N, C-alpha and C positions, 0 to 999 in steps of 0.2 A: 503494499499499499505506499509505503514511504516512498518508491520508484516512482508512482505513478500521479494522475492528476484527479482532481474533483471532476465527478461526472463520468470517467471511466467505468464500464461496464464489469462486473465479476458473476461468474456462474460455476458452480462446483458440483460434487456427487454428494453421496449422504454423509461423507464426513465434513459437514459444513458448519461446525460451530464457532470455530475461530474467525473465520472470514468476516461474518456480519460485527463480530464484536470489534475487530480491527476497523471496520469502515464507520462505526460510530452507533452502531443499533444499541438500544438500552439493553444491558444486562438482564435487567428485570423482564423485558419483554422475550429476551431469548428463554430465561429462566421458565418463565410462564408458559411458552410455547411446549417445552419439554413436561410440565405439569398438565397440558391439555385443557390450559385455562382460557377463558375469554379474552384477557389482556393478553395473551401471547400475541409475536409479531406475526404470526399467520393465523391469528385468531384462535389459536390452540387445536385447529383442523390438521396441520401439517406433521406436527411432532419434531421430534428429534432429525427426522432424514429430509425434512421438507421445510427448512426455513428459507424465509422470504421476505425481503425488506426493499420493495421498488425505491421507497424516499431516498435510502441511502446506495442505491444501486447495484442490490445484491438480486440476483435472480435464482437462487435456489442452489442447493437442495433438491437433486434428482435421485431417484430411488433406482431407475433402470442403468445399469452398467452401461457406461458409453453414451446414453442418452442425452446427455447434455453438450457433448462435442458438437454435434451439427447446427444446435441452439447457440452455443456460443461463437461460431462462424456467422450465423444469423444476425445476433445482437450486433457484431462488428459490421457486417454488411449494410445494417440499418445506419450506422454511423458514418459510414463511406457513402452511402447513398444521400444522408442529409448533410453532409460536408461540415460535421460538427468538429473535426479534428481529435474527436475521441476514439478509443479503442476499448477492447473486451479481452479480459484476460480470462481464460477457460481453463479450470483444474481439472484432472483426473486420476485414479489409482493406475499402478502399473498393469491390473488385469482388464480394464478398459480397451488397452491398445492393440488385443486382439479381436475386438469388433469390428464389423465392415462399417461401420458409421464413421469410426476414428478416420479410417483411411479414406473415405468418400469425402470427410470434410477436410482433410488435410490438401485434399486433390483440388478442390474448389476454391479453397482459401489461398492458395498458390497461383490457381490460373488465374484469378481475378485480383488479385494482390490485395486481399481483405485484411485490414489493421487488426489482427487477432493474435495473442501471445497463448500458445498450447502450452500448458504444465502438466509433466507427468511426474506425479507424487509417487516416487519408486521407492517404496520402502523394502523391497526385496520380496515379498511376499501377496498373493491376492488371496486374502483368507488365509488359507494355509497351503497354500500350492507356491512354493518357490519359483522366481521367474525363469531359472534355469531350466525347471521340469516342465514348463507349459511355453515355451518359445525357443525356437533356434537362435533369434536375436535377443541377447541379452543385455547387448549396450542399447538400450530403448531409444536413445537420442538419434541413432543412425536411422531410425525408420523415417526421419525426415528428409533424408538423403535421398529418398527416391522420389520423391517430388521437388528436387533442387530447393528444398527449404534450409534457410540458415538454422542451426541445431547445434545444441551443446549439452555437454552434461554440466550440473553445477553441485558442488558440496553444499546440500542444503541443511548441513549441521552448523554451518557459519552465516551469521545473517547478513553480513556483508557481502558475502557471494550472493545471496540472493538479491540484496537490493541492486548490486551492480550489474548482474545479468539481466533481470528485468527492466533496468534502465536502458541498458544496450538494445533490447528488443522493442521497448516503447519508442525510442529515437527512429528506429527502422520504420515502424508502424506509422508514425506520425509523417515520416518523410516521403510515404508513399509507395515504400518498399514491400509492403506486404507484411505476412505470420513468420512467427518464430516457434521454434521447437525446444523447450527446455526440459531436462529430465531433472528433476531436483532429488537428489540421493540423500534419502532420508531414512529412518528405522521408527519402530514403534516397540516400545517396553513391554507392553501389556498384550495380552491375545486378542485377537479380533473380535472376539464378544466373550461376555463372562463364562459361556460353557466352553471357552477353545483351552483344551488341555496342553496345547503349544508343544506339541510332541515332535513336530515339525524343525526344531531348531533345538540347539543347546544353552543351558545355562550360561556358558563362558562365552556364547557368542552374544547374549543379551549383556553381559555384564562388559563385554570390550565396547558395546555401543554407547553403554551408559557413560563411559569415560570420556565420550564425544559429546555428552550433552550441550545443544545449542544455547540455553538458559546460562547454563555454567560458563561455557565459553566465552559468551558475553559478557557476564558477570567480570570475569578473570580481566577481560579486556577493558572494561570501563575502570575498574580499581586499578590496573597497572598503569595506564594513562590518565588518573586522575579526573578522569570526567565526572565522576561522583564520589562521595565516601560511603564507607561502609554504614553509617548512620543514615546518610540520604537514601541507601538502597534498601534500608530496614523501613524506614518511613514510607517507600513506594509501595512494599510488601505489605505492610500495615493497612495503607489506602486500598491496596486491592481486596487485601481478606474482606474489609469493611463492605465494599462493594459486593464481594460474594454472598455475604451476608444477606444484606440488604434486599438483594435478588431473591434469595430464599424466601426471604419473609413476603416479600410482594407477590411471589408465586404462590405460596402457602394462603395469603390472605386473599387473593384473586378468587373471582367466583368460575364455578361451571357453568357452560352455555344452558340455556333451558334444552331439552330433550328436541324440542321442534327446530331448532338452528341446524339442527343435522341434516335438513333437508335444502337448507341455503348454500349459496357458493359452488353447488355441483353442477347444475347446467343452467345456461342461460335460455330463458324461455320466451319465445316469440311465436307469434302466430302468423304462420304464411299461408298466404292462398294458393290451394290446390286447381289446377285446371283440369278437367277431365272431358275426353272425348264424348 
């Protein structure tokens, strides 16, 4: 977000909690969405997987693997068509790159030089399946080369590298040079879900990645370069913890919808005339 501009569009898959928070969505509205409350950012009807906040240019939150990729290209095409100077950044997991929609979107985006940044969040595992077990191509950014698309791997455990890579891609998009494919190499320390026994990886592997934790790395950088003191970082941490507590309280005190509300926001109802011979 620090590398892009206000008004740029964002879209992602169902790991979508951090994006709206970074864009300025109220933590209380996000938490209420997880509770299914009417004060949720998607009225409590989207839940964890379908967070959506148009006011902050966040377009979800999509449960269909890879389904958001052509939508991201479409959002960016609209910006190009309307000559706004804005772009769309489209996130996906490493499992999504095996979907046909991914390749169709990349081809179309490069053909028309659409201002979109495709980001593969590669944590090494699509649910419990390692990349090397599901793809002959394990250097996922090279998939963009099939379409002559500028592509690169990024050490996403370092926030500075993420910022710089996105800034370069954004500059190309705004200059009319079209899309970029970035492979963010990252990791997850927990299982894919609460029921995941994680038998597909070793404890040693997880511990090795924990030593590269991006929060700890940036904290070390901040302290070593004296951008902030230990006391200032502790104050920030306390402020964030208070925001979390307030968000939980807001969600718990918010109301559930009236059951009849389940029938709204489902279909748009219009009366169409029918002509019969």
